[in-house]
C-alpha positions as CSV (number, residue, x, y, z in Angstrom):
1,Y,-21.8,-1.9,2.5
2,G,-20.7,-5.9,3.0
3,H,-18.4,-8.0,1.7
4,L,-19.8,-8.2,-1.7
5,A,-18.7,-4.7,-2.4
6,G,-15.8,-4.6,0.4
7,D,-14.7,-7.3,-2.9
8,K,-15.6,-5.6,-5.5
9,V,-13.6,-2.0,-3.9
10,L,-10.4,-4.4,-3.4
11,R,-10.8,-5.6,-6.8
12,A,-10.4,-2.1,-8.5
13,V,-7.7,-1.0,-6.0
14,A,-5.9,-4.2,-7.1
15,N,-6.4,-3.8,-10.9
16,L,-5.5,0.0,-10.6
17,I,-2.3,-0.8,-8.9
18,D,-1.7,-3.5,-11.4
19,E,-2.4,-1.2,-14.2
20,E,0.5,1.0,-13.1
21,K,2.9,-1.0,-12.1
22,R,6.0,-2.0,-14.1
23,A,7.0,-5.2,-15.6
24,S,9.2,-5.7,-13.0
25,D,7.1,-5.4,-9.8
26,F,5.3,-7.5,-8.5
27,L,1.2,-7.1,-6.7
28,A,0.2,-9.5,-4.1
29,R,-2.6,-9.4,-2.0
30,Y,-1.5,-9.8,1.8
31,G,-4.4,-10.5,4.4
32,G,-8.3,-9.2,4.1
33,E,-7.4,-5.8,2.9
34,E,-3.8,-5.7,2.5
35,F,-1.3,-5.4,-0.8
36,A,2.0,-5.7,-1.0
37,V,4.1,-4.4,-4.0
38,I,7.6,-4.8,-4.7
39,L,9.4,-2.7,-6.4
40,P,13.0,-4.1,-7.5
41,G,15.7,-2.0,-8.0
42,I,13.6,1.1,-6.5
43,D,14.8,3.4,-4.0
44,S,12.8,4.5,-0.6
45,S,12.4,8.0,-1.6
46,S,10.9,6.5,-5.0
47,A,8.5,3.9,-3.6
48,Q,7.2,6.7,-1.4
49,I,6.1,8.8,-4.7
50,V,4.7,5.7,-6.2
51,A,2.6,5.2,-3.4
52,E,1.7,8.6,-2.9
53,K,0.4,8.4,-6.1
54,I,-1.3,5.7,-5.6
55,R,-2.9,6.8,-2.3
56,K,-4.0,10.3,-4.0
57,W,-5.9,8.5,-6.5
58,I,-7.8,6.2,-4.1
59,E,-8.4,9.2,-1.9
60,T,-10.0,10.7,-4.8
61,T,-11.9,8.1,-6.2
62,I,-15.6,7.4,-6.0
63,F,-16.3,3.6,-5.8
64,R,-19.7,3.0,-6.5
65,Y,-21.2,-0.6,-5.0
66,E,-25.3,-0.9,-5.9
67,N,-26.0,2.7,-6.1
68,Y,-24.0,4.2,-2.5
69,P,-21.1,6.0,-3.5
70,I,-17.9,4.3,-1.2
71,H,-15.0,6.4,-0.2
72,I,-12.0,5.2,0.9
73,S,-8.5,5.6,2.2
74,L,-5.3,4.2,1.8
75,S,-2.7,3.9,4.8
76,A,0.5,2.7,3.3
77,G,4.1,1.4,4.8
78,V,7.3,1.6,3.0
79,T,10.6,0.0,2.9
80,T,13.3,-0.9,1.3
81,V,15.7,-4.3,1.6
82,L,18.7,-3.6,4.3
83,P,21.8,-5.2,4.1
84,E,21.3,-6.4,7.8
85,D,18.4,-8.4,6.9
86,Q,18.3,-11.7,7.8
87,S,15.1,-12.6,6.2
88,P,12.2,-11.5,3.8
89,N,10.6,-11.2,7.3
90,D,12.4,-8.7,8.6
91,V,11.2,-6.4,5.3
92,I,7.8,-7.4,5.8
93,K,8.0,-6.2,9.6
94,R,9.4,-3.0,8.4
95,A,6.8,-2.5,6.6
96,D,3.8,-3.5,8.8
97,N,5.0,-1.2,10.9
98,A,5.4,1.6,8.8
99,T,1.6,0.7,7.4
100,Y,0.4,0.7,11.7
101,E,2.4,4.0,11.7
102,A,0.1,6.0,9.2
103,K,-3.0,4.4,10.5
104,K,-1.8,5.5,14.2
105,R,-0.7,9.5,12.7
106,G,-5.0,9.7,11.4
107,K,-4.8,6.9,8.0
108,N,-4.6,7.9,4.6
109,Q,-1.0,8.4,4.4
110,V,2.6,7.2,3.8
111,V,4.9,6.2,6.1
112,V,8.7,5.5,5.3
113,I,10.8,2.7,7.7
114,N,14.1,2.0,7.0
115,G,16.2,0.4,9.5
116,N,15.0,2.1,13.6
117,S,13.6,5.7,12.1
118,S,10.9,6.6,9.9
119,N,9.5,10.3,7.7
C-alpha cells in the first residue's frame, strides 16, 4: 500500500498504545515499524498481558487507506530488567531476541524472554 499507508497505520498503532498506557509508561518508535514500551514496576507476566491485549486489538482492527482495508498483526517481545544486566542494551537485546522468536514461531504472537529461557 506504500509508505503513506504504512505511516498512517503506524500512527494509529502508536495512538492506541499511547491511549492505553499509564502515565508512568514510556512509548517510543524504535526503528521502522518497531515500538518500545517501557512499563515501570510491571513484571513480565503483567507485561505479557498488556502486549497480548495490544496484539489482539491490532489483529481485529481493519485499518483503512483510501478505501483499501489493511489487516496487520503484531509480533511482540517482552522482557524485564535483570540484576545481571550491565546496561540498557542488555535489556533491548533480549527484547529484540524475543521479538525475532515471535516472528520465527509464525508471527502475530507475544514471546517472553527473561534470562536464557523463553515462554
